[in-house]
C-alpha positions, -999 to +999 in steps of 0.1 A: -140+293-025-126+261-011-094+246-025-079+211-020-042+209-012-022+182+005-054+163+014-070+192+033-096+217+022-087+254+027-109+284+022-097+312-001-119+341+009-123+372-012-108+358-045-127+349-077-132+313-084-101+297-097-077+320-078-056+312-047-030+328-025+003+313-035+013+307+001-018+285+006-004+262-020+033+266-013+036+273+025+066+295+033+071+307-003+093+338-004+074+369-015+094+399-026+065+417-042+080+449-055+048+466-067+034+466-032+064+488-022+083+518-036+111+495-048+101+493-084+106+512-117+078+536-110+093+546-077+061+544-057+035+518-046+014+507-075-024+510-077-042+478-068-016+464-045-033+469-011-012+442+005+019+422-002+000+390-012+009+367-040-021+356-060-023+331-090-048+309-106-050+275-088-035+258-118-005+281-120+001+279-083+001+241-084+025+241-113+048+265-094+047+241-064+063+214-086+092+237-094+096+246-057+097+209-048+125+202-073+146+232-061+142+222-024+161+190-031+191+211-041+188+236-011+172+262-033+138+278-035+117+304-055+113+340-047+083+358-062+086+394-076+050+396-090+021+373-098-015+383-105-015+420-114-048+440-116-056+461-147-055+492-125-018+485-119-012+483-157-030+516-161-007+531-135+023+520-155+008+536-186+002+569-168+038+568-156+051+564-191+031+593-203+047+616-177+080+621-195+092+645-168+094+617-142+128+600-148+138+594-112+143+557-118+159+558-152+195+552-141+185+520-123+159+505-145+161+518-181+194+537-185+197+531-223+161+535-233+139+566-236+109+563-213+082+566-241+099+537-259+093+512-231+057+507-244+067+505-280+096+481-274+074+457-254+089+461-220+056+474-207+023+463-222-011+480-225-025+446-214-004+423-193-006+385-192-002+390-154-037+403-153-050+369-165-037+354-133-013+327-146+019+347-151+046+350-125+079+369-122+104+351-100+140+341-093+159+314-074+174+319-039+192+296-015+170+281+013+195+294+039+184+329+052+195+355+048+210+348+014+213+367-019+194+355-049+213+336-076+231+360-099+210+362-131+231+389-148+205+417-145+181+428-119+143+423-120+126+448-142+158+460-158+146+472-192+174+464-217+189+436-237+208+425-206+175+410-194+167+391-226+168+353-223+192+349-251+216+377-241+252+365-245+269+391-224+264+373-191+290+351-174+288+313-177+275+311-142+248+337-148+237+319-179+236+286-160+214+302-133+190+315-160+189+282-177+181+264-145+151+286-138+140+284-174+143+246-176+124+239-144+096+264-153+092+249-187+092+214-174+063+224-151+043+238-180+053+275-182+063+295-213+092+319-209+092+355-222+122+362-245+127+398-231+126+390-194+145+361-178+121+363-148+088+361-166+068+330-172+031+322-182+014+289-177+008+274-211-026+260-204-038+290-184-075+288-173-084+324-183-066+331-216-091+358-227-099+375-194-081+404-178-090+409-141-090+440-120-097+428-084-072+443-060-043+424-044-053+422-007 
């Protein structure tokens, strides 16, 4: 499939029509794709992530580029934790939840929640909006490298009220950082998720009723 960006046509091979690699639309975008590594709440590389590539629908990637452009003027930029997520990855999460004996990541990711409750409480879904291709998990980092991400008051994929958008136990600076991310994403057409400060879905997503399962590669 060919895509048009910056006046030049690029080929996006191996992806369904309407999907692009994020770094084709936003060159140099920071990708910290946790599910392609063992640094995640499961504690192992997740099924379907064959490479650490960020994929979104073309519409979502273009909207994200607008956020990146605004941040760059302030010496900041985006860092992506996850984007398109195949259904096989969601199925991997569900199998992990069913294995109640595996609690190796509990202290770091869900210290106050029983593992089986992660599904019931909505922290993990049987079907994820990520699988439709227009949802992204992300944070803000300084452009200077190396540099730590802005302090949002909880880590990515921390399953607890500390990660909720309206949680009041964060410091004023942490709240300001969350509001900056939320405001810019909403201005670019994304809808926030109340339980995760890092999670946003494009309002006018092109595939609202389709859950994909092609691998990330």
